[in-house]
C-alpha positions as CSV (number, residue, x, y, z in Angstrom):
1,X,0.1,-0.4,0.1
2,X,1.6,3.5,-1.0
3,X,1.9,5.9,1.2
4,X,3.4,9.2,1.5
5,X,6.0,10.8,4.8
6,X,4.6,14.3,3.5
7,X,3.3,14.5,7.7
8,X,4.6,13.0,10.8
9,X,1.2,10.9,11.4
10,X,0.8,9.1,14.7
11,X,0.2,5.3,14.8
12,X,-1.5,3.8,17.7
13,X,-2.7,0.3,16.8
14,X,-3.4,-0.3,20.8
15,X,-6.0,2.6,20.7
16,X,-8.0,0.6,17.8
17,X,-10.8,-1.7,18.4
18,X,-11.9,-4.6,16.0
19,X,-13.5,-3.7,12.7
20,X,-15.6,-6.6,12.8
21,X,-17.2,-5.5,16.2
22,X,-18.8,-2.6,14.4
23,X,-21.6,-2.5,11.6
24,X,-20.9,-0.5,8.6
25,X,-24.7,0.7,8.5
26,X,-24.7,1.8,12.6
27,X,-21.7,3.6,11.9
28,X,-22.7,5.4,8.9
29,X,-26.1,6.3,10.3
30,X,-24.4,7.6,13.4
31,X,-21.9,9.8,11.4
32,X,-24.8,11.0,9.2
33,X,-26.8,12.7,12.3
34,X,-24.0,14.9,13.3
35,X,-23.1,15.7,9.8
36,X,-26.4,16.9,8.9
37,X,-26.7,18.3,12.5
38,X,-23.4,20.5,12.4
39,X,-24.5,21.2,8.6
40,X,-27.5,22.6,10.1
41,X,-25.7,24.8,12.3
42,X,-23.9,26.5,9.9
43,X,-26.5,27.1,6.7
44,X,-27.9,30.4,6.8
45,X,-32.0,30.1,6.8
46,X,-32.5,31.1,3.0
47,X,-29.9,28.0,2.3
48,X,-31.5,26.0,5.0
49,X,-31.7,21.8,3.2
50,X,-30.0,22.9,0.3
51,X,-26.7,21.1,1.3
52,X,-28.1,18.0,1.6
53,X,-30.9,18.0,-0.9
54,X,-32.7,16.1,-2.2
55,X,-32.5,14.5,1.2
56,X,-33.7,15.7,5.1
57,X,-31.9,14.6,8.1
58,X,-33.7,11.2,8.3
59,X,-30.6,8.0,7.6
60,X,-31.6,7.0,3.9
61,X,-30.4,3.9,4.4
62,X,-26.8,2.3,2.7
63,X,-26.6,2.4,-1.3
64,X,-27.1,-0.9,-3.6
65,X,-24.9,-2.9,-4.0
66,X,-23.1,-2.9,-7.8
67,X,-21.6,-5.3,-9.7
68,X,-17.9,-5.2,-10.9
69,X,-16.9,-4.9,-14.1
70,X,-13.5,-5.5,-14.0
71,X,-11.2,-6.9,-11.2
72,X,-11.0,-4.9,-7.8
73,X,-7.6,-5.7,-7.9
74,X,-6.6,-5.1,-11.1
75,X,-8.3,-1.6,-11.0
76,X,-6.5,-0.8,-7.4
77,X,-3.2,-1.8,-9.4
78,X,-4.2,0.9,-12.2
79,X,-5.4,3.6,-9.4
80,X,-2.2,3.1,-7.1
81,X,0.2,3.2,-10.5
82,X,-1.3,6.8,-11.1
83,X,-1.6,8.3,-8.1
84,X,2.1,7.5,-7.6
85,X,3.0,9.2,-10.9
86,X,1.0,12.3,-10.3
87,X,0.1,12.9,-6.6
88,X,2.6,10.6,-4.2
89,X,6.0,12.6,-4.1
90,X,7.7,9.7,-2.4
91,X,5.5,6.5,-1.4
92,X,6.7,4.2,0.9
93,X,5.1,0.5,1.1
94,X,3.3,-0.8,3.8
95,X,2.5,-4.1,5.4
96,X,-0.1,-4.8,8.0
97,X,-1.1,-8.5,9.5
98,X,-4.5,-7.8,7.9
99,X,-6.8,-10.3,6.4
100,X,-8.4,-7.4,3.8
101,X,-7.5,-3.7,2.4
102,X,-10.5,-2.7,4.4
103,X,-8.9,-3.4,7.9
104,X,-5.1,-2.0,7.5
105,X,-6.0,1.3,8.9
106,X,-7.2,-0.2,12.0
107,X,-4.0,-2.9,12.0
108,X,-1.4,0.6,11.6
109,X,-3.7,2.6,14.2
110,X,-4.0,5.2,11.6
111,X,-4.4,8.4,13.5
112,X,-5.6,10.7,10.4
113,X,-9.4,11.5,11.3
114,X,-9.3,11.6,15.2
115,X,-11.3,14.8,16.1
116,X,-13.9,13.5,14.3
117,X,-13.1,9.8,14.7
118,X,-10.8,8.5,17.1
119,X,-11.3,4.5,16.3
120,X,-10.1,4.1,12.6
121,X,-11.6,0.2,13.3
122,X,-14.9,2.1,12.9
123,X,-14.4,3.3,9.3
124,X,-12.5,0.3,8.6
125,X,-16.1,-1.3,9.3
126,X,-17.6,0.9,6.4
127,X,-14.2,-0.2,4.2
128,X,-15.7,-3.6,4.7
129,X,-19.0,-3.3,3.5
130,X,-17.5,-0.7,0.3
131,X,-15.4,-3.5,-0.9
132,X,-18.5,-5.8,-0.7
133,X,-20.9,-3.3,-3.0
134,X,-18.3,-1.3,-4.4
135,X,-15.3,-3.5,-5.3
136,X,-13.4,-0.7,-3.2
137,X,-9.3,-1.9,-2.0
138,X,-7.2,1.1,0.2
139,X,-4.8,1.7,-1.4
140,X,-2.7,5.2,0.1
141,X,-3.0,6.6,3.4
142,X,-0.9,9.7,4.2
143,X,-1.2,12.4,7.3
144,X,-5.2,13.0,7.1
145,X,-6.0,11.6,3.9
146,X,-7.1,7.8,2.9
147,X,-7.5,7.0,-1.2
148,X,-9.3,4.1,-2.5
149,X,-10.1,2.2,-5.9
150,X,-13.3,1.4,-7.0
151,X,-14.2,-1.4,-9.4
152,X,-18.0,-0.7,-9.3
153,X,-18.4,2.8,-9.5
154,X,-21.9,4.7,-9.8
155,X,-22.7,5.3,-13.0
156,X,-25.9,7.6,-12.5
157,X,-26.0,11.0,-10.8
158,X,-29.3,9.1,-9.0
159,X,-26.6,6.1,-7.8
160,X,-24.1,8.5,-7.2
161,X,-26.6,10.5,-4.9
162,X,-27.1,7.3,-2.7
163,X,-23.2,6.9,-2.5
164,X,-22.5,10.6,-1.5
165,X,-24.6,9.9,1.6
166,X,-22.5,7.6,3.1
167,X,-19.2,10.0,1.7
168,X,-20.7,12.9,3.2
169,X,-21.2,10.6,6.8
170,X,-17.6,9.3,6.5
171,X,-15.9,11.9,6.0
172,X,-18.0,15.9,6.0
173,X,-15.0,17.6,4.9
174,X,-14.9,16.2,1.5
175,X,-18.2,18.3,0.8
176,X,-17.7,21.4,3.2
177,X,-14.4,21.8,1.6
178,X,-14.8,21.3,-2.0
179,X,-18.2,21.3,-3.2
180,X,-21.5,23.1,-2.2
181,X,-23.9,20.4,-2.6
182,X,-24.1,16.7,-2.2
183,X,-25.6,17.0,-5.5
184,X,-22.5,18.5,-7.0
185,X,-20.0,16.0,-5.4
186,X,-22.1,13.3,-6.8
187,X,-22.1,14.6,-9.9
188,X,-18.5,16.1,-10.1
189,X,-16.9,13.5,-8.0
190,X,-18.4,9.8,-8.0
191,X,-19.8,9.5,-11.1
192,X,-17.4,6.9,-13.0
193,X,-14.8,7.6,-10.8
194,X,-12.6,4.6,-10.1
195,X,-10.7,7.0,-7.6
196,X,-12.2,8.0,-4.0
197,X,-10.7,10.6,-1.5
198,X,-11.3,11.4,1.9
199,X,-9.5,14.3,3.6
200,X,-9.6,15.9,7.2
201,X,-9.0,18.8,8.4
């Protein structure tokens, strides 16, 4: 798994729980409600509800599974190669005792999202679900960024909106720091994209 040494990141595997102890939907539902509450707090009255439209504060549920048209591991190799060529200036290979890529962040005790989520194992539970539903592979971790390859990305805006809900819950900074609305994020960042990126500020 490529990574970068741009910033020193504390690794604390002893602070992590076990990914299998958490349900992906339970984690996402909890994070969704927190993200929506924070969004409502920061929206002007005239913009109320626009950020997460067409959804409301109610948890809309998980996006449906998509069948991968390509081999997830082959897509991971392609996306990782592109990432190394275009973004990572000094990648390092990491080996960790994990049965699947989704568990790597917890296995090494990655602290990237601390402040938003202190237990990477909860995020790993979501990554496990994305592995199963979208053929994702964790391909890079850095100080506060996580990169995934995606073998079965959404192909329509409607499908992408359902995935965008989960992304907003998983990492609200994705939406807050680059897109004005969930719909815009779905249209520009998710439709047909084989590379999902998350960063925590």
